C-alpha positions in Angstrom: -48.1 230.6 -133.7 -44.8 232.5 -134.6 -42.4 231.6 -132.2 -41.7 235.0 -131.1 -44.9 235.4 -129.3 -43.3 233.0 -126.6 -40.4 232.2 -124.5 -40.3 228.7 -125.4 -40.9 229.2 -129.3 -37.9 231.6 -129.1 -35.1 229.2 -127.8 -36.7 226.7 -129.6 -36.0 228.5 -132.8 -32.2 229.7 -131.7 -31.1 226.3 -130.2 -32.9 224.7 -133.6 -28.8 224.7 -135.5 -30.8 226.4 -138.4 -28.7 229.0 -139.7 -31.7 231.0 -141.1 -33.9 230.3 -138.2 -31.7 231.2 -135.8 -31.3 235.0 -138.0 -34.9 235.3 -138.2 -35.1 234.4 -134.0 -32.3 236.6 -133.6 -33.8 239.6 -135.7 -36.7 240.0 -133.5 -34.8 240.9 -130.4 -34.6 244.4 -128.8 -30.9 245.1 -127.8 -31.5 244.5 -124.1 -33.2 240.9 -124.6 -29.9 240.8 -127.8 -27.2 240.8 -125.2 -29.3 238.5 -122.5 -28.9 236.2 -125.1 -25.7 235.8 -125.9 -25.0 236.1 -122.4 -26.5 232.9 -122.3 -25.5 230.8 -125.0 -22.1 231.7 -124.0 -22.7 230.3 -120.8 -24.3 227.0 -122.2 -20.6 226.6 -124.4 -19.0 226.7 -121.0 -21.0 225.1 -118.7 -20.9 221.4 -118.1 -24.2 220.3 -116.9 -25.4 221.5 -120.2 -25.9 218.2 -122.7 -23.1 217.8 -125.4 -26.3 218.4 -128.1 -27.3 221.4 -126.4 -23.4 222.7 -126.2 -23.7 222.5 -129.7 -26.9 224.0 -130.9 -25.9 226.9 -128.3 -22.6 227.2 -130.4 -24.0 226.8 -133.7 -26.5 229.9 -132.5 -23.1 231.9 -131.7 -22.2 230.9 -135.3 -25.4 232.0 -137.3 -25.3 235.2 -135.3 -22.0 236.2 -135.7 -22.5 235.2 -139.3 -25.2 237.7 -139.5 -23.3 240.2 -138.6 
């Protein structure tokens, strides 16, 4: 099953810390979905209720997305 076929697979890809996988997942989003993903990733980075590992994965996703332009 392709990771874009379900929300869990999408988030697994986005939080994988694998830049290529993150960019592939990112590329499949609509503009509205992309805005929602960025907002959630930023929340994850700043929200101390997420674990350090989750916060690091969110930072890695934001960096990969930023590098993708």
